[in-house]
N, C-alpha and C positions, 0 to 999 in steps of 0.2 A: 503493500499500500504506499502511496505517496503522501506525504503529510501535506495539509493545506498551507499554502503560502500566503501571507497577510500583507497586503500592499495598500496603504491608505491612498485613496483617490478623491478628488473633488470633481464630481461629474455634474452635468448641467442638463436642464431641459432644452431641448431644441424645438421651436415652434415655427411653422410655416407662416410668414407674413405675406401682406399683400404684394403683388408683382414678382413673387418668386424669391423674395428676400428672406434670408434665414436670420430669425431673431434668437438671441442666447439670453437665457435667464439663469443664474446660479442658484442652486439649491442651498448653498452654505453648509456650516458644519454643526450647527447648534439647533436642536429641536426639529420638530416637524418629522414626516415619514422618511425612512432611510432612502427609499427609491420611489420614482415615479415614472409612470408611462403615460405619455400624453394621449388624449382620446381624439375624437373627430368632431370638431366643433360645427361641422356642416351636417351631421347626422342628427336624426329625429332626437328630440330632448332625452337624455338619459340612456340612449341606446348604445353609444360608445364613449363612455366617460373617461376622465383621467382616473388612472388606477395608482393606489399607493400600496407599497409593499415593503417587506424587509428585504436586504440582498439576498438571503437564502430563499425566500419565496420567489424573487425574480429569477434567480438561477434555476429552481425547479420548474417554473413555467417555461423557460427557454428550452429545457430538456424534453418536456412533454411535448412541446410544439416540434422539435427537432426530430423526435422519434417518429411522430406522424409523417413529416415531410420525407424522411428517409424511406418511408414505405410507398411514397407517391400518392398520400392521401391528401384531400382538398381541406380548405380552411374550415369547413363545417365540422370535419371529424376532429380537429384541433380544438374548435369551441366547445364541443361536447366533452372532450377529455379534460379541458382546463376547467370547466363549470363543475364537473364531478369532483375532481381534485380539490377544488374550492370547498365544496360542501363535506367531503370525507375527511380532509385533513387540514384545511386552510393552507393548502400549498406547502405543508411541512412534511418532510420526510420522517414520520413518526415511527420510533421503535415500538410503540405499543398502541393499544386501542381497545375496543369492544371485544371482549373474549381473545381470540388470537390474532385479530386484525393488526396489520403493520403496514406502513409505508405511505406513499402519497395517496393512494385510492383505497386504503384500508382493506387490502386483499387478506384472505385467510387460507393459511396453508392447509387447514383441514377441509377446505373447500376446493382443493385442487389447483390453486393458483400458483403454487411452487413452494419452495422452503422459505422460511423467514429470512435466511441469509440471501436468498435470490430476490425476494420481493423488496427488500431494504435498498436494493440497487435501483434508482429511478429509471434508469435505461431499460432494465428487465420489467419493471412493473408497468411502465407506460406501454411497452411492446405488449404485454399480455392484455392490458386494456384494449388496445387497438384490435388485437386478435380476436377478442370477444366482440368489439363494436361491429366490425365488418359482417358478423354473422347474424346481426339483428335485421329482419326484413324492413326494408325502407328506412334504414338508419340515416340515410342522407337527406331524407325529406320529411321524417317524422318530427313530432314535437320533441324538444330536447328532454323533458321530464319522461316522456314514454321510453325513448331510447336509452337514457341513462339507467333507468329503472330496469330495463331489460338485461342490462349487464350486471348491475350491482345488487339487485334485490334489496333495495333499502326499505327501512321502516318508515322513512319520510320522503317518498319519491317527489312530491311537489317542491321540496325544498331546493332541489337543483335549479329551478328556474330563477331564483333570485341572483344567481351568479352569472346568468347569460350575458349581461351588458359587459361585466368585467371581463369576462373570458373573451368577448368579442374584441375588445380593445387589445388585449395581449396577444390573440391569434393574429390580428391584422399586423401588429408589430413583428413577430416572430416568423409570420409567413412571408414577410416583404411586401404586403399589400399597402403599407403606410410608409412615408418617409421615416428615416431612422431617427429615434428620439428617447430611448430608455436612459434613465438617470439615477445616480446614487449620490448620497452625501459623502463627503470626504471621510467622515468617521463612521461610516457603515460598517457593521460588524461582517467580517468574512465568514462564510460558510465553514463549520468545522468538521463536516463529515469527511471520513477517510475516502479518497479516490481510488477505485481499483486500478491495479496495473492494466493498462491497455497496449494492444500491439502497436509498434512504430509503423507510421504511415509510410508507405513506399515513396521514396524520393526525399524523405525528411532526414535521412541519415546524415546529411551535411549540416543540419540545424543544431544550435545549442539545445541543451537538455530543456530549459524552460519552453523553447518553441516548440520542440519535438513533443513534449508532454501536452501542450495545448492542442496541437494537432491530432494527437492520439485520442483526447477526450472528445475533439469535435467529430472525428470520424466514427467513434463509438456510438454518438448521438445523431449526427446529421447524415451519417453513411459515408461511403467512400469519397475521398478527396484526391484530386489531382494537384501535385505540388508543381507550380510552373517555375518558381525561381526562389533561391535561397541566398541571402546576401553573404558577403565574404566573412563577416563576423558571425553568422549563424544567428542573428536575432531578428531578422526580418524575412518573412516568407510570404510568397504570393501563391494563392491556391485558388481552386474552383471546386464546388460541389458537383460530384458525378450524378446525383439524383436532382435535376433541376425542378424548381417550383413551377407548378402548372403543368406537368407532365405526368401522367398517370398510366397505368397498363393499357388504357384505351386510346392512348395518343396525347397529342398536344391539346390542352384545354385553354391556352392563352396565346396571344400573339408573341412572335419571337422575341420582340424587344421588351414586352412586358414580362415574359418568362425570365428573361437574362437579368433584369433589374430586380425582380422579386428574389431570384436565387442569390444574388449578391447581398441583398438587403437582409435576407433571412440569415445567412452565415454572419454578417457583420454584427447584427443584433444579438446573436448568440454569443459572439465574442465578448461584446460590451456587458452582457449579463454575467458572464464569468470573469469580468475584470476584477471584482472585488473578491479577492482570494487568489487570483493569478497575476503575474507580473506583465500585463498587458499595458502598453503605453501608447499605442496608436492603432487605430483601425481606419482603413480607407476603402470605400466601395460606392459604386454607383454615383460618383459625383459628390460624396459626402465624406467628411473625415472627422475622426474622434481623436484627440490628443491634448495633453495639458488641461485635461478636464473640461473640454469644450468640443462642441460639434460645429462644424462649419461647411460651407461649400468648398469643395476641393477636387482638383483633377486628380485622377488615380489610375488603376489598371482598368483596361477595357472590360466591361460586365461580360459575363458574370464573375470575374476574378476579384479576389478580395486580398488587399495587403495588410498583413498583422505584423506588429512589432512588439517584442517584449524587452523588459528592462534588463 
C-alpha cells in the first residue's frame, strides 16, 4: 500500500463569465466548505446546484464517475450511482454500516457483493454497482428512485431522489459535460485511506514515482491511458484516455469535437479532485489550466490529451 501524501493547496472556483471570460474567486483557507463544485446557473432552479463537499467526498465522487466512464456508460448512469452513494454513505468510504454493510454503496458481503476487503476499494464497489445497474430493465430511462432501489433494496427507496440535483452537478463535472471548475480550500484535509498498489501504466516507466503513481491510480479508475510524452525530469506527463467520453458499445453518441473535449475535461477534473492528497501542481486540458491554485484559460495539448505535472 502507498501512504497518502498530504500537499496543502489553495484551489479556486472557476466561473464562466459573459463573453467567454473566465472569472476566478478564491475559496480561502478559513471556514466554509472544504471543496465546491459549481452548478449550472442556466439550468432550472435547483436542478444543477453548486455542491459543497469535503476533499475525501470529492475524490470519492470522481472515482465513482471515472469507473462509469471506463465502462462506456453515459452521464445518466453516473448520476444514478452518485445519488445512490450520497444516500447510502454520504460519499464516504465507510468501513462499517447497518449489519455487515461497508463502503461507498454500503454493499453487504453476506448478499454476494464481495468480501469486505474488496468492497472497501472504491473502484471495486463502484464497478459492482454498475454491474448490477445495467441489468435493471430500463435503467437509463426509468425514475432514479425505482432504478436505484432495484439495485440496492433499500428500506427508504424514495430517499434517493433528494440527491439527484447534487449528483447531476458532479456528474456533469466528472463526465466533462461542463467547463472545469472543482475547487478545494488550501487547508482541506487530504484523504487518509490507503491506496492499493496499482500496475504501472505502459509508457510511464520514464516518469518519476509520483507521476507514475498518479497515472496508475487514474488508469485503475478511468481505464487504460496512452502516455504521449514524459518530460526529461519525469514530473510532467501528457496522456489521453483510451475510453473516450461519448462512445459506448453502440458507437459514437456525441460529435467528434464534443467527445474529445469531454474526454479531456473528465480526466482533468479527476486529477484536480485527487490533488488534495497527491502532489499535483498543474493540470492543463481543453483550453483550461489549473496551477498555483487557480483555473484560467490556457493553451495546452490538443484534445483529448491532458498534461499533468507533479511537484
